[in-house]
C-alpha angles and dihedrals in degrees: 000000000000118000110169095187140343122209134185115220134177109220127206085019138128095191141023101269100046136069128035120310118225134176117229119203115192105201132195090205133000118279113217117277089249090054093048090050091050092050091050091048091049092048088052094201125132089256141013115192123207116201128190121188113233101173123012097202103158094226104039110011121185129222144174114231132193130182130211131186117200086268109034150350114271133207098233138007122181103190094047090048090052090048091050093048090048091054093045093050093045104042109017113024108027094161097048120102097183133044126191121210128191111208147154086273094054130256115343121197118203128187136176129223125224090263091049101256104151116221119201123197106216136169117266116236124213130222137206125207115251111233101161106113095214091051092047091051093048093054093042089052091051088056094051113200090355088062088076089063097059110125097180133359122210134177133202120129086345138004114276116199115194109209131200099255145351093264090062089056094046097046098044112125107204128217099209093194091058092046091049090053094060113124124275120343096324122132122183139257121182122197145166140176109284134230105215091015131044091252142349131215147174125207129210123191108167091149088064093047091260112113096187122358111216098218122358119197095181092053088062089063082073101030095046096059091042094055094038087061094043095048098034095234135105101205110070140170115211135190124204104211101209122133090271096037130198143201124230129190114210136191112187121205133174097283104353135066124205107215114192136184148133130258139205125208109229105175142359 
């Protein structure tokens, strides 16, 4: 196994105790999948990213990136991608403005602004409204009393429950066992129109060994298009109302979502 360096970064954060922590492993060659899974389990963070340099062009370098939760490899992770880009810009490619990642979700193009906001070009995910009564009741039951406040339920990669207001999102007390028992592969996002921000959300992934994810970039590939349509605007500011909290800046296009945020290095 060849780990050149491992870093700890808080993504979608302005300071050390906010945002979503991710480990970033810069590798000289790929460890085995079993080793990467063991490292992610040992780190015990929602995500550990592994990054291999493919082309070290000083202006637009290319990489391969993979993401592991403590329980499995995932197709896309926003906050660990932001963390990886932050480390690459800061420690390895100071002069670069753009990074290119190859991943299980296709080619991802990342750029930084002059004030070090990192902008990630991700795929947009679609949703369909759930109308099956049994399915509606199952998700409402998993939400307990908050299930009575669902305005609309959607499903795509995960279930998305739109609640009446931001307070319902903030005050929800999850039963992770009930959320984990939802049918199929579906995890759960809850969301509502925001007060200070365009919308708020919380994200629960117990089936991936993450009870509540603090700030989830990939979830906004679903939430961004949903709220862009609901609010009739393409530039959105979102807040994920977990205990740590985090702010995301979104630009929604036809089939892509730009997800932006800041990061703070915590440990090397």
